[in-house]
C-alpha positions as semicolon CSV with decimal commas, in nm:
position;residue;x (nm);y (nm);z (nm)
1;M;-6,556;-4,652;-0,048
2;K;-6,607;-4,311;-0,026
3;I;-6,339;-4,065;0,173
4;G;-6,458;-4,049;0,583
5;D;-6,547;-4,362;0,549
6;K;-6,408;-4,583;0,891
7;I;-6,301;-4,924;0,804
8;E;-6,054;-5,215;0,880
9;F;-5,748;-5,313;0,675
10;Y;-5,478;-5,548;0,771
11;L;-5,086;-5,371;0,824
12;F;-4,908;-5,680;0,834
13;G;-5,126;-5,938;0,891
14;I;-5,271;-5,741;1,234
15;R;-5,669;-5,594;1,167
16;T;-5,650;-5,220;1,208
17;K;-5,952;-4,927;1,202
18;G;-5,899;-4,646;0,952
19;E;-6,063;-4,382;0,728
20;V;-6,006;-4,314;0,376
21;Y;-5,941;-4,000;0,300
22;E;-5,850;-4,052;-0,099
23;V;-5,955;-4,288;-0,356
24;D;-5,797;-4,363;-0,714
25;K;-6,064;-4,525;-0,929
26;K;-5,785;-4,552;-1,214
27;T;-5,609;-4,808;-0,973
28;R;-5,866;-4,909;-0,793
29;T;-5,656;-4,833;-0,466
30;V;-5,742;-4,616;-0,146
31;N;-5,512;-4,448;0,099
32;I;-5,601;-4,429;0,439
33;L;-5,489;-4,257;0,782
34;S;-5,480;-4,511;1,039
35;E;-5,591;-4,479;1,419
36;D;-5,244;-4,402;1,512
37;G;-5,188;-4,087;1,264
38;Y;-4,995;-4,289;1,009
39;K;-5,102;-4,288;0,610
40;Y;-5,072;-4,558;0,408
41;P;-5,085;-4,530;0,019
42;K;-5,233;-4,750;-0,231
43;I;-5,384;-5,017;-0,043
44;K;-5,541;-5,298;-0,227
45;T;-5,869;-5,485;-0,179
46;F;-5,847;-5,863;-0,220
47;K;-6,135;-6,094;-0,221
48;T;-5,887;-6,400;-0,134
49;L;-5,505;-6,354;-0,059
50;P;-5,256;-6,406;-0,307
51;K;-5,071;-6,791;-0,211
52;K;-4,737;-6,677;-0,295
53;K;-4,623;-6,511;0,015
54;K;-4,426;-6,217;-0,175
55;E;-4,749;-6,148;-0,349
56;I;-4,915;-6,009;-0,030
57;P;-4,837;-5,653;0,045
58;P;-4,780;-5,495;0,342
59;W;-5,106;-5,366;0,398
60;Y;-5,447;-5,482;0,231
61;I;-5,846;-5,467;0,289
62;L;-5,961;-5,828;0,270
63;K;-6,367;-5,830;0,173
64;K;-6,564;-6,088;0,283
């Protein structure tokens, strides 16, 4: 992912669109500016969600 990419991510289980404004390669996270203007920091990318509900963050990217 690069800065300026438009992506879809999950916000409290609801699919939302946003734009990447910062990429942290050390922690492998991205910061996203959503369509409604809020900034969501340190969004992790998952291939599959963790089985334990408490390990699922409030916002995340789900790769297919």
